[in-house]
BAFI-3210 file (N, C-alpha, C; in Angstrom, 3 decimals, decimal comma, padded with zeros to 6 digits):
// residues 269
n [1|2|3|4|5|6|7|8|9|10|11|12|13|14|15|16|17|18|19|20|21|22|23|24|25|26|27|28|29|30|31|32|33|34|35|36|37|38|39|40|41|42|43|44|45|46|47|48|49|50|51|52|53|54|55|56|57|58|59|60|61|62|63|64|65|66|67|68|69|70|71|72|73|74|75|76|77|78|79|80|81|82|83|84|85|86|87|88|89|90|91|92|93|94|95|96|97|98|99|100|101|102|103|104|105|106|107|108|109|110|111|112|113|114|115|116|117|118|119|120|121|122|123|124|125|126|127|128|129|130|131|132|133|134|135|136|137|138|139|140|141|142|143|144|145|146|147|148|149|150|151|152|153|154|155|156|157|158|159|160|161|162|163|164|165|166|167|168|169|170|171|172|173|174|175|176|177|178|179|180|181|182|183|184|185|186|187|188|189|190|191|192|193|194|195|196|197|198|199|200|201|202|203|204|205|206|207|208|209|210|211|212|213|214|215|216|217|218|219|220|221|222|223|224|225|226|227|228|229|230|231|232|233|234|235|236|237|238|239|240|241|242|243|244|245|246|247|248|249|250|251|252|253|254|255|256|257|258|259|260|261|262|263|264|265|266|267|268|269]
n.u [-039,671|-036,914|-034,846|-031,291|-030,856|-033,315|-033,340|-031,108|-032,362|-034,478|-033,009|-032,054|-034,279|-036,369|-037,949|-035,522|-036,333|-038,423|-036,546|-034,881|-036,515|-037,306|-034,505|-034,172|-035,806|-034,078|-031,971|-029,542|-027,844|-026,775|-023,393|-022,265|-020,531|-021,522|-023,835|-023,088|-021,749|-024,564|-025,543|-023,913|-024,391|-026,830|-027,259|-027,997|-027,795|-029,212|-028,750|-025,775|-025,494|-026,378|-024,969|-022,563|-023,109|-023,536|-020,569|-018,816|-016,035|-015,162|-013,697|-015,269|-016,920|-016,868|-015,149|-014,297|-016,202|-018,255|-017,170|-016,895|-019,457|-020,381|-021,775|-023,017|-024,511|-023,568|-020,900|-021,068|-022,178|-019,948|-017,965|-019,185|-019,012|-016,175|-014,416|-011,707|-011,133|-008,712|-007,733|-005,856|-006,881|-005,764|-005,472|-004,193|-005,751|-005,598|-006,294|-009,520|-010,046|-008,385|-009,093|-011,755|-011,381|-010,047|-012,261|-013,588|-015,525|-017,689|-016,736|-018,442|-018,803|-015,882|-015,436|-016,966|-016,097|-013,173|-014,125|-014,717|-012,716|-011,174|-007,729|-005,767|-003,394|-002,994|-002,698|-001,446|-002,840|-002,868|-001,050|001,659|002,242|002,048|-000,008|-001,206|-003,668|-003,467|-001,656|-003,190|-005,275|-003,919|-003,192|-005,339|-006,951|-009,703|-010,138|-011,922|-011,019|-011,917|-011,687|-008,953|-008,091|-009,460|-008,303|-005,823|-006,519|-007,426|-004,687|-002,900|-000,161|002,222|005,025|005,587|003,587|004,643|002,567|003,153|004,860|003,066|001,150|002,706|003,315|000,884|000,149|-001,126|-001,120|-002,184|-002,764|-000,142|001,066|-000,308|000,371|003,067|003,367|001,476|001,428|004,084|005,252|008,213|010,104|012,610|012,531|012,882|011,559|009,511|011,335|012,776|012,780|010,406|008,719|006,794|008,152|007,400|006,338|007,927|009,096|006,805|005,296|007,054|010,127|012,271|012,763|010,451|011,135|012,143|009,748|008,323|010,025|010,121|007,538|007,478|006,566|006,574|005,498|005,254|007,788|009,270|008,132|008,951|011,825|011,666|011,030|013,204|013,968|016,630|018,890|020,518|020,474|020,279|017,930|017,080|017,882|019,898|019,341|019,261|017,040|017,095|018,190|016,307|014,117|015,702|015,622|012,802|012,298|011,278|012,018|011,915|011,787|014,359|016,095|015,829|016,475|019,175|020,425|020,110|021,700|024,178|024,494|024,986|027,422|027,598|028,879]
n.v [-004,014|-003,927|-001,821|-001,368|000,076|-000,284|-002,897|-003,078|-001,705|-003,416|-005,724|-004,626|-004,395|-006,072|-009,179|-012,038|-013,869|-012,105|-010,382|-011,532|-012,381|-009,897|-009,352|-011,138|-009,651|-007,609|-005,952|-004,970|-006,221|-005,735|-006,237|-009,201|-007,873|-005,396|-006,018|-007,624|-005,349|-004,034|-005,857|-005,839|-003,465|-003,422|-005,279|-007,904|-010,942|-013,252|-012,698|-012,530|-015,218|-016,264|-015,267|-016,331|-018,981|-018,981|-019,572|-017,346|-015,516|-014,777|-012,820|-010,984|-009,615|-006,654|-007,222|-005,482|-003,549|-005,462|-006,427|-003,582|-003,129|-004,994|-007,330|-010,204|-012,219|-011,499|-012,405|-015,105|-016,069|-015,599|-017,007|-019,912|-019,692|-020,113|-018,103|-017,080|-016,080|-015,037|-013,498|-010,864|-007,617|-005,534|-001,964|-000,869|-001,923|-004,316|-007,560|-009,216|-009,111|-006,828|-004,797|-004,815|-004,136|-001,814|000,058|000,045|-002,211|-004,004|-006,060|-008,363|-008,957|-009,085|-011,534|-013,158|-013,488|-014,494|-016,888|-018,151|-018,382|-016,171|-014,478|-013,760|-012,850|-011,946|-010,681|-006,948|-003,565|-000,432|002,621|002,365|-000,341|-001,411|-002,190|-004,845|-007,081|-007,106|-005,049|-002,635|-002,824|-002,137|000,306|002,229|004,338|004,044|001,696|-000,940|-002,900|-005,518|-006,261|-006,427|-008,348|-010,477|-010,753|-011,684|-013,871|-015,589|-016,136|-014,019|-013,109|-011,648|-010,590|-010,404|-008,719|-006,240|-005,067|-003,871|-001,748|000,111|000,177|001,275|003,798|005,253|005,537|003,476|002,059|-000,343|-001,960|-002,418|-003,508|-005,845|-007,061|-007,374|-009,065|-011,053|-012,368|-012,256|-010,123|-008,696|-006,676|-005,507|-005,390|-004,955|-002,322|-002,444|-002,343|000,108|001,241|000,871|002,723|005,654|008,430|010,822|010,536|009,569|010,813|011,410|009,130|007,217|005,146|002,452|000,819|-000,046|001,404|003,704|004,722|005,593|007,460|009,325|010,447|011,179|009,890|009,191|007,019|004,674|004,735|004,164|001,573|-000,195|-000,157|-001,300|-003,810|-004,818|-003,315|-002,129|000,702|001,430|000,902|002,327|004,180|003,939|006,512|006,985|007,834|007,639|006,532|008,193|010,599|011,093|011,915|014,107|015,732|016,121|017,499|016,433|016,672|015,425|012,784|012,318|013,122|010,958|008,776|009,524|009,058|006,687|005,674|006,950|005,108|002,594|003,044|004,208|006,675]
n.w [-043,467|-041,061|-039,614|-039,033|-036,761|-035,529|-035,139|-033,185|-031,244|-030,483|-029,586|-027,292|-025,551|-026,116|-025,766|-026,634|-028,568|-030,209|-030,870|-032,315|-034,474|-035,537|-036,359|-038,735|-040,737|-041,306|-043,744|-043,907|-041,505|-038,215|-036,970|-034,868|-033,172|-032,950|-031,675|-029,425|-027,997|-027,166|-025,757|-023,213|-022,479|-021,896|-020,172|-021,223|-020,379|-021,941|-024,546|-024,799|-023,849|-026,521|-028,690|-028,011|-027,984|-030,778|-031,302|-031,110|-029,293|-025,909|-025,973|-027,534|-026,154|-023,646|-021,431|-019,265|-018,788|-017,965|-015,542|-014,140|-013,752|-012,062|-012,564|-011,800|-013,282|-016,188|-015,908|-014,947|-017,255|-018,922|-018,021|-018,393|-021,279|-021,364|-020,635|-019,018|-016,023|-014,912|-016,327|-018,154|-018,608|-020,004|-020,972|-018,804|-016,977|-015,798|-013,782|-013,446|-010,814|-009,724|-011,082|-010,080|-007,440|-007,648|-008,292|-006,204|-005,268|-003,543|-000,440|-000,610|-003,524|-004,313|-002,746|-004,183|-007,028|-006,313|-005,342|-007,567|-008,799|-009,246|-009,479|-006,261|-006,736|-009,226|-012,531|-012,519|-012,249|-012,904|-014,167|-013,629|-013,593|-011,064|-009,880|-008,307|-006,736|-003,653|-003,312|-004,407|-002,706|-000,217|-001,107|-001,608|000,341|001,082|001,159|002,584|005,490|005,749|002,815|002,568|004,197|003,364|000,758|001,845|002,989|001,038|000,049|-000,909|-002,117|000,410|000,235|-002,777|-003,364|-002,551|-000,662|001,997|001,475|000,537|002,688|004,776|003,388|003,094|005,672|007,124|009,959|011,401|009,545|008,242|010,507|010,875|008,527|009,031|011,511|011,321|008,707|007,807|006,347|004,731|006,365|005,612|002,678|-000,863|-003,047|-006,004|-008,878|-009,785|-012,384|-013,319|-012,313|-012,459|-013,545|-012,621|-010,419|-008,300|-005,990|-004,486|-004,166|-003,667|-003,214|-002,608|000,669|003,242|005,446|004,254|003,062|005,274|006,579|004,775|004,938|007,405|009,530|012,581|014,269|012,964|011,836|014,281|015,026|012,776|012,723|015,449|014,514|013,195|010,834|008,655|008,845|007,268|004,300|001,071|-001,196|-004,641|-005,435|-003,999|-001,246|002,441|004,969|007,045|005,412|003,734|005,594|006,506|004,338|004,086|005,910|008,425|011,503|013,783|013,274|011,859|013,871|015,362|013,704|013,059|015,631|015,804|013,639|014,745|016,971|015,746|014,995|012,343|010,217]
ca.u [-038,322|-036,299|-033,611|-030,326|-031,333|-034,345|-032,844|-030,345|-033,276|-035,160|-031,865|-031,779|-035,602|-037,379|-037,545|-034,823|-036,967|-038,695|-035,310|-034,193|-037,613|-036,850|-033,188|-034,375|-036,269|-033,248|-031,335|-028,502|-028,234|-025,661|-022,583|-021,953|-019,731|-022,411|-025,098|-022,225|-021,970|-025,804|-025,774|-023,270|-024,626|-028,133|-026,941|-028,714|-027,214|-029,734|-028,048|-024,407|-025,396|-026,996|-023,719|-021,410|-023,580|-022,964|-019,247|-018,089|-014,916|-015,580|-013,116|-015,867|-017,927|-016,503|-015,386|-014,073|-017,738|-019,012|-016,695|-017,146|-020,762|-020,460|-022,607|-022,674|-024,757|-022,853|-019,828|-021,056|-022,336|-018,885|-017,326|-019,592|-018,229|-014,818|-013,690|-010,644|-011,311|-007,549|-007,227|-005,059|-007,863|-005,430|-005,638|-004,054|-007,007|-005,227|-006,896|-010,747|-009,963|-007,726|-010,235|-013,088|-010,726|-009,844|-013,444|-014,342|-016,528|-017,864|-016,274|-019,019|-018,457|-014,797|-015,352|-017,664|-015,037|-012,616|-014,598|-015,102|-011,348|-009,953|-006,215|-005,308|-002,058|-003,336|-001,976|-001,365|-003,403|-002,348|000,002|003,177|002,285|002,314|-001,109|-001,300|-004,725|-003,458|-001,002|-003,844|-006,071|-003,301|-002,547|-006,455|-007,153|-010,706|-010,296|-012,186|-010,179|-012,228|-011,174|-007,650|-008,028|-010,200|-007,035|-004,775|-006,992|-006,992|-003,303|-002,332|001,547|002,360|005,774|005,745|002,866|005,034|001,799|003,533|005,171|002,071|000,461|003,428|003,265|-000,249|000,168|-002,126|-000,272|-002,492|-002,472|001,137|001,313|-000,970|001,169|004,352|003,336|000,391|001,871|005,524|005,836|009,608|010,433|013,513|012,056|013,226|010,430|009,746|012,142|012,700|012,590|009,192|007,993|006,419|009,335|006,723|005,631|008,935|009,394|005,564|004,994|008,136|011,172|013,010|012,317|009,323|011,540|012,244|008,543|007,939|010,679|009,772|006,647|007,742|005,518|007,316|005,024|005,486|009,400|009,456|007,660|009,645|013,118|011,449|010,818|014,626|014,276|017,783|019,149|021,590|020,230|020,079|016,858|017,902|018,564|020,970|019,219|019,203|015,980|017,521|018,492|014,745|013,548|015,983|015,012|011,547|011,893|010,899|012,970|011,879|012,416|015,788|016,711|015,766|017,694|020,837|020,800|020,236|023,265|025,235|024,584|025,429|028,502|027,673|029,255]
ca.v [-004,248|-003,413|-000,853|-001,477|000,829|-000,751|-004,210|-002,847|-001,519|-004,913|-006,587|-003,804|-004,195|-007,137|-010,581|-012,302|-014,447|-011,340|-009,485|-012,451|-012,101|-008,560|-009,373|-011,586|-008,466|-006,550|-005,950|-004,374|-006,270|-005,526|-007,144|-009,511|-007,010|-004,455|-006,846|-007,771|-003,804|-003,944|-006,897|-005,905|-002,276|-003,666|-006,371|-008,752|-012,034|-014,112|-012,279|-013,205|-016,612|-016,549|-015,174|-017,181|-020,562|-019,107|-019,760|-016,070|-015,681|-014,190|-011,625|-010,206|-008,747|-005,733|-007,552|-004,488|-002,827|-006,131|-006,142|-002,648|-003,119|-006,029|-007,959|-011,560|-013,300|-011,591|-012,716|-016,313|-016,481|-015,689|-017,952|-020,950|-019,685|-020,533|-017,007|-016,986|-014,954|-014,271|-012,538|-009,281|-007,020|-004,427|-000,880|-000,428|-002,534|-005,735|-008,792|-008,748|-008,547|-005,915|-003,608|-004,497|-003,458|-000,078|000,513|000,117|-003,187|-004,696|-007,224|-009,567|-009,394|-009,721|-012,903|-014,006|-013,478|-015,297|-018,189|-018,532|-018,692|-015,051|-014,717|-013,144|-012,480|-011,439|-009,115|-005,781|-002,507|001,107|003,063|002,034|-001,607|-002,164|-002,667|-006,284|-006,627|-006,641|-003,578|-001,962|-002,710|-001,373|001,953|002,878|004,388|003,925|000,219|-001,362|-003,926|-006,809|-006,600|-006,711|-009,829|-011,500|-011,352|-012,404|-015,532|-016,416|-016,574|-013,141|-013,058|-010,319|-009,790|-010,384|-007,393|-004,864|-004,249|-003,388|-000,180|001,078|000,275|002,494|005,274|005,861|005,543|002,601|001,442|-001,436|-003,026|-002,784|-004,560|-007,267|-007,929|-008,066|-009,907|-012,301|-012,560|-012,414|-009,195|-008,401|-004,951|-004,798|-005,811|-003,699|-002,238|-002,937|-002,049|001,938|001,639|000,955|003,746|006,724|009,432|012,458|009,858|009,097|011,413|011,469|007,658|006,569|004,304|001,834|000,103|000,672|002,487|005,107|005,584|006,018|008,247|010,205|010,801|011,913|009,095|008,710|005,810|003,721|004,480|003,340|000,256|-000,815|-000,257|-002,400|-005,163|-005,011|-002,437|-001,296|002,118|001,773|000,945|003,614|003,875|004,080|007,916|007,156|008,374|006,729|006,865|009,605|011,645|011,415|012,654|015,408|016,702|016,523|018,676|015,826|016,723|014,314|011,068|012,715|012,741|009,225|008,115|009,700|008,415|004,918|005,645|006,907|004,120|001,420|003,429|004,641|007,887]
ca.w [-043,062|-040,298|-039,916|-037,794|-035,544|-034,809|-034,637|-032,263|-030,040|-030,198|-028,965|-025,932|-024,912|-026,197|-025,680|-027,547|-029,575|-030,849|-031,481|-033,579|-035,553|-036,257|-037,010|-039,887|-041,706|-041,634|-044,916|-043,312|-039,916|-037,201|-036,661|-033,632|-032,201|-032,213|-030,387|-027,862|-027,014|-026,778|-024,511|-022,134|-022,264|-021,368|-019,468|-021,677|-020,298|-022,999|-025,817|-024,475|-024,215|-027,811|-029,421|-027,353|-028,670|-032,213|-031,633|-030,617|-028,201|-024,810|-026,184|-028,196|-024,914|-023,094|-020,073|-018,541|-018,119|-017,128|-014,069|-013,408|-013,437|-011,122|-012,804|-011,675|-014,138|-017,164|-015,865|-015,434|-018,511|-019,706|-017,559|-019,028|-022,663|-021,581|-020,207|-017,896|-015,076|-014,358|-017,512|-018,190|-019,206|-020,509|-020,764|-017,171|-015,729|-014,781|-013,927|-013,173|-009,225|-009,461|-011,513|-009,377|-006,274|-008,432|-008,726|-004,881|-005,425|-002,067|-000,447|-001,086|-004,898|-004,569|-002,342|-005,226|-007,827|-005,752|-005,352|-009,191|-009,628|-009,619|-008,605|-005,683|-007,168|-010,436|-013,086|-011,792|-012,859|-012,888|-015,322|-013,223|-013,424|-009,860|-008,744|-007,832|-005,766|-002,420|-003,162|-004,856|-001,559|000,498|-001,576|-001,618|001,908|001,347|000,957|004,001|006,353|005,215|001,533|002,617|005,049|002,108|-000,146|002,512|003,428|-000,288|-000,424|-001,653|-001,471|000,900|-000,155|-004,066|-004,069|-002,046|000,086|003,027|001,404|000,333|003,995|005,223|002,447|003,445|007,357|007,815|011,057|011,928|008,672|008,297|011,762|010,298|007,295|009,637|012,304|011,161|007,255|007,723|005,497|005,310|006,926|004,788|001,458|-001,761|-003,679|-007,079|-010,028|-009,835|-013,990|-013,872|-011,306|-013,381|-013,076|-012,043|-008,904|-007,653|-004,704|-004,068|-004,021|-002,926|-003,731|-001,533|001,268|003,794|006,309|003,303|003,176|006,566|006,853|004,094|005,191|008,677|010,592|013,897|014,926|011,880|011,646|015,430|014,815|011,438|013,687|016,547|013,822|012,579|009,377|008,846|008,693|006,329|002,829|000,072|-001,953|-005,964|-005,640|-003,134|000,053|003,304|005,467|007,613|004,680|003,467|006,643|006,539|002,997|003,945|007,169|009,713|012,647|015,002|012,724|011,348|015,196|015,754|012,676|013,078|016,795|015,408|012,942|015,740|018,043|014,827|014,827|011,208|010,131]
c.u [-037,637|-035,430|-032,632|-030,432|-032,320|-034,162|-032,152|-031,233|-033,761|-034,385|-031,866|-033,015|-036,113|-036,959|-036,390|-035,307|-037,702|-037,748|-034,849|-035,017|-037,151|-035,480|-033,136|-034,905|-035,390|-032,351|-030,028|-028,226|-026,803|-024,806|-022,753|-021,376|-020,620|-023,591|-024,349|-022,018|-023,359|-026,113|-025,094|-024,074|-026,074|-028,284|-027,995|-027,852|-027,808|-029,155|-026,669|-024,756|-025,538|-025,540|-022,542|-021,910|-023,200|-021,380|-018,316|-017,331|-015,490|-014,777|-014,039|-016,851|-016,637|-015,966|-015,079|-015,242|-018,464|-018,503|-016,757|-018,621|-021,570|-021,663|-022,410|-023,360|-024,259|-021,671|-019,876|-021,273|-021,080|-017,904|-017,912|-019,337|-017,152|-014,097|-012,769|-010,588|-010,301|-007,111|-006,801|-006,199|-007,332|-005,737|-005,148|-005,150|-006,271|-006,100|-008,273|-010,492|-009,331|-008,708|-011,226|-012,462|-010,635|-010,957|-014,160|-015,544|-016,490|-017,241|-017,215|-018,839|-017,116|-014,551|-015,957|-016,662|-013,838|-012,944|-014,794|-013,593|-010,557|-008,869|-005,819|-003,957|-002,065|-002,913|-002,180|-002,274|-002,289|-001,315|001,461|003,349|002,268|001,172|-001,666|-002,395|-004,494|-002,737|-002,264|-005,124|-005,359|-002,917|-004,228|-006,789|-008,719|-011,018|-010,739|-011,252|-010,679|-011,947|-009,783|-007,528|-008,539|-009,099|-006,086|-005,218|-007,207|-005,628|-002,859|-000,833|002,158|003,681|006,148|004,860|003,379|004,028|002,074|004,393|004,233|001,103|001,464|003,162|001,925|-000,669|-000,763|-001,268|-001,102|-002,377|-000,996|001,436|000,554|-000,106|002,566|004,210|002,500|001,023|003,057|006,010|007,312|009,802|011,652|013,605|012,292|011,739|010,751|010,829|012,101|012,414|011,102|007,951|007,860|007,611|008,621|005,976|006,676|009,003|007,555|005,056|005,972|008,816|011,731|012,600|011,137|009,571|011,824|010,931|008,161|008,943|010,272|008,503|006,336|006,668|006,289|006,871|005,418|007,150|009,862|009,428|008,632|011,210|012,873|011,499|011,813|014,534|015,612|017,970|019,991|021,363|019,966|019,163|017,660|018,259|019,768|020,698|019,106|017,543|016,120|017,732|017,292|014,174|014,014|015,712|013,692|011,132|011,247|011,823|013,304|012,437|013,851|016,544|017,078|016,207|018,808|021,279|020,831|021,405|024,254|025,515|025,199|027,003|028,919|028,105|028,822]
c.v [-003,406|-002,666|-001,378|-001,015|000,391|-002,310|-004,026|-002,492|-002,629|-005,183|-005,820|-004,070|-005,130|-008,414|-011,101|-013,351|-013,569|-010,640|-010,144|-012,246|-010,770|-008,735|-010,045|-010,809|-007,509|-006,629|-005,684|-004,524|-005,854|-006,494|-007,867|-008,669|-005,817|-005,031|-007,033|-006,470|-003,713|-004,878|-006,521|-004,262|-002,119|-004,726|-007,690|-010,432|-013,356|-013,908|-012,907|-014,522|-017,066|-016,439|-015,876|-018,589|-020,512|-019,364|-018,586|-016,435|-014,490|-012,803|-010,348|-009,014|-007,964|-006,208|-006,590|-003,877|-004,136|-006,257|-005,145|-002,475|-004,265|-007,213|-009,947|-012,733|-012,955|-012,383|-014,352|-016,961|-016,496|-016,782|-019,618|-020,889|-019,722|-019,113|-017,378|-015,879|-014,328|-013,527|-011,320|-008,812|-005,990|-002,943|-000,430|-001,009|-003,691|-006,524|-008,220|-008,237|-007,403|-004,621|-003,529|-003,758|-002,034|000,581|000,474|-000,931|-003,756|-005,629|-008,615|-010,111|-009,534|-011,029|-013,571|-014,374|-014,274|-016,957|-018,989|-018,204|-017,263|-015,231|-013,770|-012,126|-012,175|-010,181|-007,811|-004,537|-000,966|001,444|002,442|000,284|-002,534|-002,469|-003,879|-006,211|-006,378|-005,461|-002,593|-001,550|-001,977|000,190|002,774|003,036|004,261|002,574|-000,381|-002,629|-005,081|-007,089|-007,126|-008,302|-010,883|-011,898|-012,010|-013,992|-016,005|-016,678|-015,379|-012,882|-011,536|-009,539|-009,737|-008,937|-006,423|-004,401|-003,571|-001,907|000,342|001,020|001,477|003,749|005,775|006,041|004,495|001,405|000,163|-002,398|-003,417|-003,767|-005,755|-007,863|-008,348|-009,055|-011,299|-012,702|-012,682|-011,124|-008,901|-007,027|-004,634|-005,243|-004,347|-003,566|-002,655|-002,148|-000,575|001,841|001,868|001,657|004,908|007,817|010,622|011,708|009,559|009,375|011,125|010,242|006,666|006,015|003,761|001,043|000,687|001,385|003,847|005,559|006,197|007,445|009,733|011,020|011,494|011,237|008,551|007,418|004,675|003,567|003,745|002,008|-000,622|-000,849|-001,429|-003,833|-005,421|-004,411|-001,949|-000,244|002,492|001,841|002,421|003,340|004,384|005,304|008,005|007,863|007,287|007,242|008,352|010,806|012,054|012,354|013,840|016,439|017,053|017,382|017,749|015,531|015,812|012,901|011,214|012,429|011,445|008,466|008,039|009,019|007,002|004,847|005,809|005,502|002,814|001,649|003,735|005,983|008,841]
c.w [-042,111|-040,358|-038,931|-036,762|-034,679|-034,338|-033,265|-030,868|-029,691|-029,477|-027,335|-025,181|-024,726|-026,122|-026,640|-028,796|-030,406|-031,571|-032,757|-034,805|-036,283|-037,066|-038,530|-040,952|-041,644|-042,878|-044,879|-041,765|-039,503|-036,988|-035,242|-032,781|-031,651|-031,293|-029,190|-027,227|-026,546|-025,585|-023,283|-021,609|-021,245|-020,358|-019,588|-021,576|-021,687|-024,456|-025,916|-024,599|-025,942|-028,819|-029,058|-027,895|-030,325|-032,165|-031,396|-029,240|-027,474|-025,053|-026,874|-027,388|-024,132|-021,727|-018,731|-017,881|-017,479|-015,802|-013,576|-013,070|-012,446|-011,463|-013,070|-013,049|-015,400|-016,893|-015,524|-016,506|-019,522|-019,533|-018,339|-020,367|-022,814|-021,162|-018,984|-017,132|-014,203|-015,350|-017,395|-019,019|-020,108|-020,083|-019,213|-016,316|-015,199|-014,915|-013,341|-011,541|-009,240|-010,222|-010,740|-008,066|-006,606|-008,078|-007,418|-004,678|-003,709|-001,723|-000,769|-002,509|-005,058|-003,890|-003,406|-006,364|-007,218|-005,882|-006,498|-009,730|-009,719|-008,759|-007,896|-005,846|-008,664|-011,149|-012,597|-012,852|-012,534|-013,856|-014,934|-012,922|-012,416|-008,898|-008,735|-006,734|-004,321|-002,350|-003,474|-003,397|-000,516|000,453|-001,705|-000,179|002,090|001,476|002,350|004,429|005,794|003,948|001,722|003,345|004,004|001,331|000,578|002,850|002,070|-000,755|-001,218|-001,099|-000,948|000,424|-001,922|-004,495|-003,421|-001,092|001,241|002,896|001,075|001,413|004,481|004,445|002,989|004,840|007,704|008,685|011,176|011,084|008,385|009,397|011,389|009,664|007,821|010,455|012,092|009,768|006,872|006,558|006,226|005,377|005,946|003,265|000,595|-002,420|-004,868|-008,119|-010,089|-011,645|-014,174|-012,962|-012,458|-012,708|-012,261|-010,601|-008,237|-006,232|-003,875|-003,383|-003,552|-003,927|-002,450|-000,588|002,503|004,762|005,604|003,155|004,294|006,920|006,176|004,408|006,951|009,791|011,660|014,174|013,860|011,594|012,775|015,170|013,807|012,195|014,518|015,883|013,054|011,227|009,642|008,153|007,574|004,675|002,043|-000,772|-003,301|-006,338|-004,911|-001,676|000,821|003,889|006,165|006,791|004,012|004,225|006,624|005,437|003,047|005,372|008,246|010,809|013,455|014,240|012,474|012,718|015,564|015,066|013,301|014,474|016,264|014,686|013,906|016,575|017,007|014,384|013,267|011,131|008,950]
res [m|a|t|q|a|q|v|l|a|a|f|a|k|e|p|i|e|d|a|l|t|t|l|t|t|c|t|d|p|p|t|d|r|q|l|a|e|v|a|v|e|n|s|r|v|d|l|i|e|h|l|l|g|k|g|n|p|t|w|l|f|n|r|k|d|i|v|r|k|q|s|k|p|m|i|e|a|l|i|r|g|g|w|d|i|t|e|n|l|g|g|y|c|g|c|p|l|a|l|a|i|f|h|r|a|p|v|s|f|l|a|w|l|l|a|r|g|a|d|p|n|g|e|p|a|l|v|d|h|h|g|y|p|l|r|l|a|a|m|l|d|d|t|p|p|e|t|r|k|l|l|l|d|y|g|a|d|v|n|f|s|k|a|l|h|q|a|v|r|i|g|h|f|d|f|a|r|l|l|v|e|e|y|g|a|d|v|n|a|d|d|f|d|p|d|w|i|c|p|n|s|t|w|e|n|g|q|g|r|p|l|h|y|a|a|r|n|g|d|f|h|l|v|t|y|l|l|e|k|g|a|s|i|d|p|e|d|p|n|g|y|t|p|r|m|l|a|e|l|a|g|h|s|e|v|r|t|l|l|a|q|r|e|a|g|s|g|k|h]
***
């Protein structure tokens, strides 16, 4: 008689027909959930299909790990079994597309997900709940330009995702310009509700409008560009700071001087 451990080992490595035969000899058989774990860990598509064929739901399988592994065969098996590829995976992972972006999946895999129905505006990831796919692609400084362009071409909502704020925050001038000039990003858009932002990351990650971010960073190039594109110098961020005040607090004298000159020119005192 086979032990439970022997059955699990069989499903991990042996042809599924042989593993199923071994299963029939076990007096303490593993649960379907245990078998699902073995299937994902060992990329056993045949076992996934077997378990789904018994009527098990797709949530029995660890979809997060499947996406992290970038396993197209396992994902296809889940889709055939009725999986919603736009599902919020929970655990701050967001939708499969957001999770794949966060784990630096290549653009070819992201395109593959999108071609199978992944949502470019899907559920966000990360602890502050702001990691919409395009925003994630903007905020991760090692994201290839092709990834950002792919999301935009598939209909990622520029203003909904607040991608411009993140492009400005990390100093991606070319991407910020692309968002503004080719995809209509609003240079005066407010950021997300500050109640959503983690308190300990407020100063580091910013709040307010894109100009607040650029001023806080002392990015003279981006500050100048945003002003040229119509960014307003007047609005205060949720803490009551104007862009000029943020530049002053951060010790960015060149940016502070530029913004002070604009304030004087507008008649603001």
